[in-house]
C-alpha positions in Angstrom: 96.1 68.5 -5.2 93.8 69.7 -2.3 91.9 72.0 -4.7 91.6 69.2 -7.1 90.2 66.8 -4.5 87.7 69.3 -3.1 86.4 71.0 -6.3 87.1 68.1 -8.7 89.0 70.3 -11.1 92.7 70.7 -11.8 93.5 74.3 -11.2 96.8 74.3 -13.2 95.3 73.0 -16.4 94.4 75.6 -19.1 90.7 75.7 -19.6 91.2 76.6 -23.3 93.8 74.1 -24.5 94.3 71.7 -21.6 98.0 72.5 -21.3 99.9 72.6 -18.0 100.0 76.1 -16.4 102.6 77.1 -13.8 102.6 79.5 -10.9 104.7 82.7 -11.5 103.9 84.6 -8.3 102.0 84.7 -5.1 100.4 88.1 -4.4 100.0 88.6 -0.6 99.9 92.4 -0.2 96.4 93.6 0.3 96.8 96.8 -1.6 98.1 95.0 -4.7 95.3 92.4 -4.5 92.6 95.2 -4.4 94.2 96.9 -7.4 94.2 93.6 -9.4 90.6 92.8 -8.5 89.4 96.4 -9.3 91.2 96.2 -12.6 89.5 93.0 -13.7 86.1 94.2 -12.5 85.7 92.1 -9.4 84.4 93.6 -6.1 87.5 94.0 -3.9 85.5 94.5 -0.7 84.5 91.3 1.2 80.7 90.6 1.6 79.0 91.7 4.8 78.7 88.7 7.2 75.2 88.2 8.7 75.0 87.5 12.4 74.7 83.9 13.4 71.3 82.5 14.3 70.2 79.4 16.1 68.6 76.3 14.5 64.9 76.7 13.5 63.8 74.3 16.3 65.0 76.8 19.0 62.3 79.3 17.9 59.6 76.7 18.5 61.0 75.7 21.9 61.0 79.2 23.3 57.2 79.2 23.7 57.0 75.9 25.6 56.5 76.3 29.3 59.0 74.3 31.4 57.9 72.9 34.8 60.4 71.8 37.4 59.3 68.2 37.0 58.4 68.1 33.3 60.7 69.1 30.5 59.4 69.1 26.9 61.8 67.5 24.4 61.7 69.0 20.9 60.7 66.8 18.1 64.1 66.1 16.5 62.5 64.2 13.6 61.4 67.6 12.2 65.1 68.5 11.9 66.0 65.3 9.9 67.0 65.9 6.3 65.7 63.6 3.6 68.1 61.2 1.9 69.6 62.5 -1.3 68.1 61.5 -4.6 71.4 60.3 -5.9 74.0 57.8 -4.7 77.0 59.4 -3.0 80.4 58.1 -3.9 83.2 59.8 -2.0 86.0 58.0 -3.9 87.9 60.2 -6.3 89.8 58.6 -9.2 92.5 60.9 -10.5 
């Protein structure tokens, strides 16, 4: 049910006929999972994770000179995102 709520699809419905599927096994052993993924042609190695970076406004604030008495506040309106072009409805009717 959590997958259905997040992705708005029912994972146990057959995409071809719409029939109910059932779980027959959970594969938890890493070696077996890699063998299955290699067999079906999916990359079994995880993607390289890029290092974290700060928000874009931090780059602009680094050049500002700070006095003891005067501290420059960044323009937070530049970080605001525009409203979406569509109406957001978070209710899900199953």
